[in-house]
C-alpha positions in Angstrom: -130.5 -13.3 134.9 -131.2 -15.8 132.3 -130.5 -15.2 128.8 -133.6 -14.4 126.9 -134.3 -17.4 124.2 -134.9 -15.3 121.0 -131.1 -14.1 121.3 -129.5 -17.7 121.9 -131.7 -19.1 118.9 -130.4 -16.2 116.8 -126.8 -17.0 117.5 -127.2 -20.8 116.8 -129.1 -20.3 113.8 -126.3 -17.7 112.5 -123.7 -20.3 113.3 -125.2 -23.2 111.3 -126.0 -20.7 108.5 -122.3 -19.9 108.3 -121.3 -23.3 108.4 -122.9 -24.7 105.4 -121.2 -23.0 102.9 -118.0 -24.1 104.4 -118.7 -27.5 104.3 -119.9 -27.4 100.6 -116.6 -25.6 99.8 -114.6 -28.2 101.7 -116.0 -31.3 99.6 -115.5 -29.4 96.4 -112.0 -28.6 97.2 -111.4 -32.3 98.1 -112.9 -33.4 94.9 -110.7 -30.9 92.9 -107.5 -32.0 94.7 -108.4 -35.7 94.2 -108.9 -35.1 90.3 -105.5 -33.5 90.3 -103.8 -36.4 92.0 -105.4 -39.1 89.9 -103.1 -40.5 87.2 -103.9 -39.2 83.7 -104.5 -41.7 80.9 -102.7 -41.2 77.8 -104.5 -42.4 74.5 -102.1 -43.7 71.8 -103.5 -43.1 68.4 -101.9 -45.3 65.6 -101.3 -43.4 62.5 -101.4 -45.2 59.3 -98.0 -46.3 57.5 -97.3 -44.1 54.6 -97.0 -45.9 51.5 -93.8 -45.8 49.7 -93.3 -43.6 46.9 -93.6 -45.4 43.7 -90.0 -46.6 42.2 -89.0 -44.7 39.2 -89.7 -46.9 36.2 -86.5 -47.0 33.7 -87.4 -46.8 30.1 -86.5 -50.4 28.6 -83.9 -50.3 25.9 -84.6 -53.3 23.6 -81.7 -52.1 21.3 -79.0 -52.0 24.1 -80.3 -55.3 25.8 -80.1 -57.1 22.1 -76.5 -55.7 21.8 -75.6 -56.8 25.2 -76.7 -60.3 24.7 -74.9 -60.8 21.5 -71.8 -59.3 22.8 -72.1 -62.1 25.7 -72.8 -64.6 23.3 -69.7 -63.8 21.3 -67.5 -63.9 24.2 -68.8 -67.2 25.5 -68.2 -68.7 21.9 -64.4 -67.3 22.0 -63.9 -69.2 25.2 -65.6 -72.1 23.9 -63.3 -72.1 20.7 -60.4 -71.8 22.7 -61.0 -74.4 25.0 -61.6 -76.8 22.1 -58.5 -75.8 20.2 -56.5 -76.4 23.6 -57.9 -79.9 24.1 -57.4 -80.6 20.3 -53.7 -79.3 20.4 -53.0 -81.3 23.8 -54.2 -84.9 22.1 -52.0 -84.1 19.1 -49.1 -83.4 21.4 -48.8 -79.9 20.6 -48.0 -79.0 24.1 -45.6 -75.7 23.8 -45.2 -75.5 20.0 -45.9 -74.0 17.9 -46.3 -71.0 20.0 -49.5 -69.5 18.6 -51.6 -72.7 18.1 -50.3 -74.8 21.3 -52.4 -76.4 23.9 -50.4 -73.8 26.5 -51.4 -70.9 24.3 -54.9 -71.7 24.0 -55.4 -72.4 27.7 -53.2 -69.3 28.7 -55.6 -67.0 26.6 -58.7 -68.4 28.4 -57.1 -67.7 31.9 -56.1 -64.3 30.8 -59.8 -63.5 30.9 -61.1 -66.1 33.2 -58.3 -67.0 35.9 -60.7 -69.5 37.7 -61.7 -71.3 34.3 -61.9 -75.1 35.5 -61.1 -76.7 31.9 -58.2 -74.4 31.3 -56.5 -74.8 34.7 -56.9 -78.6 34.2 -55.3 -78.3 30.7 -52.5 -76.8 32.2 -52.0 -79.5 34.5 -52.5 -82.0 31.7 -49.7 -80.3 29.7 -47.3 -80.8 32.9 -48.5 -84.5 33.1 -47.9 -85.1 29.5 -44.1 -84.0 29.5 -43.5 -86.0 32.8 -44.9 -89.0 31.0 -42.7 -88.2 27.9 -39.6 -87.9 30.4 -40.2 -90.7 32.2 -40.4 -92.8 28.8 -37.3 -91.2 27.5 -35.3 -92.1 30.6 -36.5 -95.7 30.7 -35.3 -96.0 27.0 -32.1 -94.4 27.8 -32.5 -91.3 25.8 -31.5 -88.9 28.8 -30.8 -85.8 26.9 -34.6 -86.0 25.7 -35.8 -86.7 29.2 -34.1 -83.9 30.7 -35.6 -81.3 27.7 -39.1 -82.8 28.6 -38.6 -81.9 32.5 -37.4 -78.3 31.5 -40.4 -77.7 29.7 -42.7 -79.0 32.5 -41.0 -76.5 34.5 -41.6 -74.1 31.9 -45.4 -74.7 32.3 -45.7 -74.9 36.0 -42.4 -75.2 38.0 -44.4 -75.7 41.2 -46.0 -78.9 40.1 -45.3 -81.3 42.8 -44.5 -84.1 40.2 -41.4 -82.3 38.7 -38.9 -82.9 41.6 -39.5 -86.8 41.9 -39.2 -87.0 37.9 -35.7 -85.3 38.2 -34.9 -87.9 41.0 -36.0 -90.9 38.8 -34.2 -89.6 35.9 -30.8 -89.1 37.7 -31.4 -92.7 39.0 -31.7 -94.0 35.5 -28.4 -92.2 34.5 -26.6 -93.6 37.5 -27.3 -97.2 36.4 -25.0 -99.5 34.9 -27.4 -100.2 32.2 -25.9 -99.8 28.4 -27.7 -97.7 26.1 -27.1 -98.1 22.2 -28.4 -95.4 19.9 -29.8 -96.5 16.4 -29.4 -94.8 13.5 -33.0 -93.9 12.1 -31.8 -93.7 8.5 -29.8 -96.8 8.8 -32.8 -98.7 10.5 -35.1 -97.5 7.7 -32.9 -98.9 5.3 -31.7 -102.1 7.4 -28.1 -101.6 6.2 -25.5 -104.4 6.7 -23.5 -102.3 9.0 -26.5 -102.0 11.2 -27.0 -105.5 11.3 -23.6 -106.2 12.4 -24.0 -103.7 15.0 -27.2 -105.4 16.5 -25.5 -108.8 16.4 -22.7 -107.4 18.6 -25.4 -105.9 21.0 -27.1 -109.3 21.0 -23.8 -111.2 22.1 -23.4 -108.7 24.8 -26.9 -109.1 26.2 -26.1 -112.8 26.2 -22.8 -112.7 28.0 -24.1 -110.2 30.9 -27.5 -111.6 31.2 -28.9 -108.3 30.4 -32.7 -107.8 30.0 -33.0 -105.8 26.4 -35.7 -102.9 25.8 -35.9 -102.2 22.1 -37.3 -98.8 21.1 -38.2 -98.0 17.5 -40.7 -95.8 15.5 -42.9 -98.8 14.6 -43.6 -102.3 15.4 -41.9 -103.8 12.2 -38.6 -101.9 12.9 -38.5 -103.2 16.5 -39.0 -106.8 15.3 -36.4 -106.6 12.9 -33.7 -105.2 15.4 -34.8 -108.1 17.6 -34.4 -110.6 14.7 -30.8 -109.4 14.2 -29.9 -109.7 17.9 -31.2 -113.1 18.2 -29.6 -114.4 15.0 -26.2 -113.5 16.4 -26.9 -115.8 19.3 -28.2 -119.0 18.0 -29.1 -121.6 21.1 -29.6 -118.6 23.5 -33.1 -116.8 23.9 -32.8 -113.3 24.7 -35.2 -111.8 27.2 -36.6 -108.3 26.6 -39.3 -106.0 25.6 -40.5 -103.7 22.7 -41.9 -100.2 22.9 -42.6 -97.6 20.4 -40.6 -94.4 20.4 -39.4 -91.7 17.7 -35.8 -92.4 18.7 -34.6 -95.9 18.3 -32.4 -97.3 20.6 -31.4 -100.6 22.6 -31.1 -100.4 26.2 -29.5 -103.4 27.9 -30.7 -103.4 31.5 -28.2 -105.1 33.8 -29.0 -107.5 36.3 -28.2 -106.4 39.9 -24.5 -106.5 40.3 -24.0 -107.4 36.8 -21.2 -105.4 34.7 -20.4 -104.6 30.7 
């Protein structure tokens, strides 16, 4: 028996009506799920950099600044004065004495305050160099005791100076030579005494007989030439060969030829 039409239509329509809300719900659910799974964008907001707090302004003390300036000025003047006096003493050969106004004293005062002061450091080296020069001159003139004293003073200033050991070796070689040194009495030289005239004549004869080269040392040129004149007068017909140097201690050194003897 066939189903009546009204009942089939009713069933179909009912099914269609019941499916429409389900389809709408499913689309909404999908959209919601997709929205949840989509990556979230993060918006970065740049905040303005805070301005630094204003530095505290110290109150300027003009009186204190002026006092500090004058103090520094006095300090620099003292250093300059000591350096000037030290150079003056060096030029006057006041190297270690007198103790309070010597070149060494002034330069040492500067170095006690400014250990790296270039002028004072050079001044100390100049003192040593001057003593080495004096030692070399004294040794050449046969004044060996004076030469030793100069070298000891150089060691007192700077014992590590590289020129001191060679100077001692040179002095020892001078002392070991066969040269003959004749000290001259300074007072007799100033008065040109007869005894000294006779002594110088004997020295001239010795220089002739040994073929020695003489080195005359005297405080001034006039005295040195007088010594030479007395030596030459004793050996008429023979010309003595030698040289003259100025020095505080008068001497005549006879430099013997190689292999020569007295």
